[in-house]
C-alpha positions in Angstrom: 129.5 74.4 126.7 130.8 77.6 124.6 128.8 80.2 125.0 127.9 83.2 122.8 125.7 85.2 121.6 126.1 83.6 118.1 125.1 80.4 119.2 122.5 82.1 121.3 121.0 83.5 118.8 120.6 80.4 116.0 119.5 78.2 119.3 116.2 79.9 120.3 116.3 80.7 116.4 115.5 77.1 115.6 113.9 76.4 118.5 111.1 79.0 118.7 110.8 78.8 115.3 111.5 82.9 115.2 111.6 85.7 112.7 113.7 87.1 114.7 116.2 86.8 116.6 118.8 89.1 118.2 121.7 88.6 121.0 123.7 90.9 123.2 126.2 89.9 124.6 126.2 92.8 127.6 129.6 91.5 129.8 132.3 94.4 130.4 134.3 92.1 129.2 132.8 89.9 126.9 133.6 86.9 128.9 129.9 85.5 128.1 128.3 85.7 131.8 125.0 88.0 130.7 123.1 88.6 128.0 119.8 90.4 126.5 117.9 88.7 123.8 114.5 90.0 121.9 112.6 86.6 120.5 109.8 87.4 117.9 108.3 84.2 117.4 104.3 83.5 116.8 104.1 80.8 119.2 104.3 83.5 122.1 100.1 83.9 120.3 98.0 84.4 123.1 100.3 84.1 126.0 101.6 86.1 129.3 104.7 87.4 129.9 105.2 84.8 132.3 105.0 81.6 129.7 106.3 83.0 127.3 110.1 83.7 129.4 109.2 80.4 130.4 109.2 79.2 127.1 112.2 81.3 126.4 114.2 79.4 129.5 113.1 76.3 129.1 114.6 76.2 125.3 118.0 77.7 127.2 117.6 75.9 130.1 120.7 73.8 129.9 122.8 77.4 128.8 121.3 78.9 132.0 123.0 77.9 135.0 126.6 79.5 132.6 124.7 82.4 132.4 125.1 85.2 134.6 121.9 88.2 134.0 119.6 87.2 131.2 117.4 90.2 130.1 114.9 88.9 127.9 112.0 90.7 125.7 109.1 88.1 123.8 106.6 89.5 121.3 105.0 88.9 119.2 105.2 89.3 115.2 102.2 91.8 115.2 104.1 93.4 118.5 107.7 93.7 116.8 105.3 95.1 113.3 104.0 97.3 115.7 107.4 98.8 116.9 109.3 99.0 113.7 107.0 102.0 112.7 107.2 103.8 116.0 
């Protein structure tokens, strides 16, 4: 399995029906073992943070064992719109 920011972005966007996904490879030498993600999805509506993170983790269950560090931010479309106005 080849992990890349683009691969993770496409998978998160498809599986979580996301409106917006950003994936950054935060590994110092960009060897794809640490990532920071932002996922905006209506599937997060009415769910607490832990449930949102579990949805992301379930989506990437196959990939996470190969990732050293994983930071995620999960927002609803409404929360994302508010952040864009700041």
